[in-house]
C-alpha positions as CSV (number, residue, x, y, z in Angstrom):
1,M,98.0,-69.7,-65.6
2,S,95.1,-67.2,-65.0
3,E,95.3,-64.8,-62.0
4,Y,92.4,-64.0,-59.8
5,W,91.7,-61.5,-57.0
6,K,90.7,-62.7,-53.5
7,S,89.2,-60.3,-51.0
8,V,90.8,-60.0,-47.6
9,P,88.4,-60.7,-44.7
10,R,87.7,-57.6,-42.5
11,K,86.3,-57.1,-39.1
12,F,84.6,-54.1,-37.7
13,C,85.6,-52.8,-34.2
14,D,82.5,-51.6,-32.3
15,F,84.6,-49.6,-29.8
16,C,86.7,-47.7,-32.4
17,K,84.1,-47.7,-35.2
18,C,86.6,-48.8,-37.8
19,W,87.5,-51.8,-40.0
20,I,90.5,-54.0,-39.3
21,T,92.0,-57.1,-41.1
22,D,90.2,-60.2,-39.7
23,N,93.2,-62.3,-38.6
24,K,94.7,-62.9,-35.2
25,P,97.8,-60.8,-35.5
26,S,96.0,-57.8,-36.8
27,V,93.2,-58.1,-34.2
28,D,95.6,-58.6,-31.3
29,F,97.7,-55.6,-32.5
30,H,94.6,-53.4,-32.7
31,E,93.2,-54.5,-29.3
32,R,96.6,-53.8,-27.6
33,G,96.6,-50.3,-29.0
34,K,96.1,-47.3,-26.8
35,R,93.3,-45.9,-28.7
36,H,91.3,-49.1,-28.5
37,Q,91.8,-49.5,-24.8
38,E,90.8,-45.9,-24.1
39,N,87.6,-46.5,-26.2
40,V,86.9,-49.7,-24.3
41,E,87.3,-48.0,-21.0
42,L,85.1,-45.1,-22.1
43,R,82.4,-47.6,-23.1
44,L,82.6,-49.4,-19.8
45,K,82.1,-46.1,-18.0
46,E,79.1,-45.2,-20.0
47,V,77.5,-48.7,-19.4
48,R,78.2,-48.4,-15.7
49,K,76.8,-44.9,-15.6
50,K,73.6,-46.1,-17.4
51,S,73.3,-49.0,-15.0
52,L,73.5,-46.8,-11.9
53,Q,71.1,-44.3,-13.4
54,K,68.6,-47.2,-14.2
55,S,68.9,-48.4,-10.6
56,A,68.3,-45.0,-9.3
57,D,65.3,-44.6,-11.6
58,D,63.9,-47.9,-10.5
59,E,64.2,-47.0,-6.8
60,Q,62.6,-43.6,-7.4
61,L,59.7,-45.3,-9.2
62,K,59.3,-47.8,-6.3
63,K,59.1,-44.9,-3.8
64,D,56.6,-43.0,-6.0
65,M,54.4,-46.2,-6.3
66,D,54.5,-46.6,-2.5
67,K,53.5,-42.9,-2.0
68,M,50.6,-43.4,-4.5
69,E,49.4,-46.6,-2.7
70,K,49.5,-44.9,0.7
71,A,47.6,-41.9,-0.6
72,A,45.0,-44.1,-2.3
73,L,44.5,-46.1,1.0
74,E,44.1,-42.9,3.0
75,A,41.6,-41.6,0.5
76,F,39.8,-44.9,0.7
77,K,39.6,-44.8,4.5
78,K,38.3,-41.3,4.4
79,D,35.5,-42.3,1.9
80,L,34.5,-45.2,4.2
81,K,34.5,-42.8,7.3
82,D,32.4,-40.2,5.4
83,N,30.1,-42.7,3.9
84,P,29.0,-45.5,6.2
85,E,26.9,-47.1,3.4
86,L,30.0,-47.6,1.4
87,A,31.7,-49.3,4.4
88,A,28.8,-51.6,4.8
89,K,28.8,-52.4,1.1
90,Y,32.5,-53.6,1.2
91,G,32.0,-55.3,4.6
92,V,34.5,-53.0,6.3
93,S,34.4,-51.6,9.7
94,L,36.7,-48.8,10.9
95,E,35.7,-49.1,14.6
96,P,37.9,-51.3,16.7
97,K,36.2,-54.4,18.1
98,P,35.7,-54.3,22.0
99,Q,38.0,-56.6,23.9
100,P,37.1,-57.9,27.4
101,S,39.4,-56.5,30.2
102,N,39.7,-59.9,31.9
103,C,41.1,-61.6,28.8
104,T,44.8,-61.9,28.2
105,E,46.8,-60.5,25.3
106,K,48.6,-63.7,24.7
107,P,47.8,-64.0,21.0
108,Y,49.3,-60.7,20.3
109,Q,52.4,-61.5,22.4
110,D,52.8,-64.9,20.7
111,K,52.5,-63.3,17.3
112,A,55.0,-60.6,18.3
113,K,57.5,-63.3,19.4
114,E,57.0,-65.1,16.1
115,T,57.6,-61.9,14.1
116,Q,60.9,-61.2,16.1
117,K,62.0,-64.7,15.6
118,E,61.4,-64.6,11.8
119,K,63.2,-61.3,11.6
120,K,66.2,-62.8,13.5
121,E,66.3,-65.8,11.2
122,K,66.2,-63.6,8.2
123,V,69.1,-61.5,9.5
124,E,71.1,-64.6,10.3
125,S,70.4,-66.0,6.9
126,K,71.6,-62.9,5.2
127,K,74.9,-63.0,7.3
128,K,75.5,-66.6,6.2
129,T,75.1,-65.7,2.5
130,K,78.4,-64.8,1.0
131,V,78.4,-61.4,-0.8
132,K,80.4,-61.6,-4.0
133,E,82.4,-58.5,-4.9
134,W,82.6,-59.1,-8.6
135,W,79.5,-59.1,-10.8
136,E,79.2,-60.2,-14.4
137,A,77.7,-57.7,-17.0
138,V,77.1,-57.3,-20.7
139,T,77.7,-54.3,-23.0
140,P,75.1,-53.3,-25.6
141,E,77.2,-55.0,-28.2
142,G,77.1,-58.3,-26.3
143,Y,80.6,-58.3,-24.8
144,H,80.9,-59.7,-21.3
145,Y,82.8,-57.9,-18.6
146,Y,83.1,-57.9,-14.8
147,W,82.9,-55.0,-12.4
148,S,83.7,-54.6,-8.7
149,T,80.8,-53.5,-6.4
150,A,83.5,-52.2,-3.9
151,T,85.8,-50.2,-6.2
152,G,83.7,-49.8,-9.4
153,E,86.7,-51.2,-11.4
154,S,85.8,-53.1,-14.7
155,V,87.8,-55.9,-16.2
156,W,87.5,-58.2,-19.2
157,E,89.2,-61.3,-17.6
158,A,86.8,-63.3,-15.3
159,P,87.9,-63.1,-11.6
160,E,88.1,-66.3,-9.5
161,D,84.8,-65.7,-7.8
162,Y,82.0,-63.6,-9.3
163,L,78.2,-63.4,-9.5
164,S,77.2,-64.6,-12.9
165,L,74.2,-63.4,-14.9
166,A,72.2,-66.5,-14.1
167,E,73.0,-66.2,-10.5
168,Q,71.9,-62.5,-10.5
169,E,68.5,-63.5,-12.1
170,A,68.1,-66.3,-9.5
171,Q,68.8,-63.9,-6.8
172,K,66.2,-61.4,-8.0
173,T,63.7,-64.1,-8.3
174,Q,64.4,-65.3,-4.8
175,N,64.2,-61.7,-3.4
176,V,60.8,-61.3,-5.1
177,S,59.6,-64.7,-3.7
178,Q,60.7,-63.8,-0.2
179,D,58.9,-60.4,-0.4
180,L,55.7,-62.2,-1.5
181,D,56.0,-64.6,1.3
182,V,56.5,-61.9,3.9
183,V,53.3,-60.1,2.5
184,E,51.4,-63.3,2.6
185,K,52.5,-64.3,6.1
186,E,51.6,-60.8,7.4
187,E,48.1,-61.1,5.9
188,T,47.6,-64.5,7.3
189,K,48.8,-63.4,10.8
190,D,46.4,-60.5,10.8
191,A,43.5,-62.9,10.0
192,T,44.6,-65.4,12.5
193,V,45.0,-62.8,15.3
194,K,41.5,-61.5,14.6
195,E,40.0,-65.0,14.7
196,T,41.9,-65.9,17.9
197,V,40.7,-62.8,19.7
198,N,37.2,-63.4,18.6
199,H,37.3,-67.0,20.0
200,Q,38.9,-65.7,23.2
201,F,36.2,-63.0,23.6
202,I,33.4,-65.6,23.1
203,S,35.1,-68.0,25.6
204,C,35.5,-65.2,28.2
205,R,31.8,-64.3,27.8
206,F,30.8,-67.9,28.2
207,N,32.9,-68.5,31.3
208,F,31.7,-65.2,32.8
209,S,28.0,-66.2,32.2
210,K,28.7,-69.7,33.6
211,N,30.4,-68.3,36.7
212,T,27.5,-65.9,37.2
213,T,24.9,-68.7,36.9
214,S,26.8,-70.9,39.4
215,S,27.2,-68.0,41.9
216,S,23.4,-67.3,41.7
217,S,22.5,-71.1,42.2
218,G,24.9,-71.3,45.1
219,S,23.4,-68.2,46.8
220,K,19.9,-69.6,46.5
221,G,21.0,-72.9,48.1
222,Y,22.6,-71.0,50.9
223,I,19.5,-69.1,51.7
């Protein structure tokens, strides 16, 4: 009977950067080892540190973009003020529209009440939303782990209640959608308030003119 040589399957450990025999007893023995667990913990700390750094960089980038937008807006306003022809070209007026003294400020009061109501509803909605402590994450090698937002602890075993990757993406999408809705509502409110004030102003002028005409007619009849 002829003899033949058969290769033993081997597995590479990404954490320890070494090869081990690819069978359950060998893999379990290696993963229970002190060196492997220390390397895993070190890798998790690196991933967590990079995630925090990325969040800080994103926040700083957002602040810088806000500053740039504000600076650009101020520069644009200055250009419009210095060059009236440019303001006329864009159809923009920096002078506030005159408002009649005998007209009420009800539109502004109503809009202010609506804004306060929306803010209150938003706060109550956030209170009702349950904040999960544990979040799912993935290492660069594709391993899934779970970390606590309260303590910073990381574990491999999935806790009873955690925020999955899909839920995190859905939450981001929802937050972006809510921000866009808020911006759109604010723009719509500004346009509505301006239109309402214009209508009120026209109505007040019409009533004033009508009352003046009636008074003049009454005076002539009396004489």
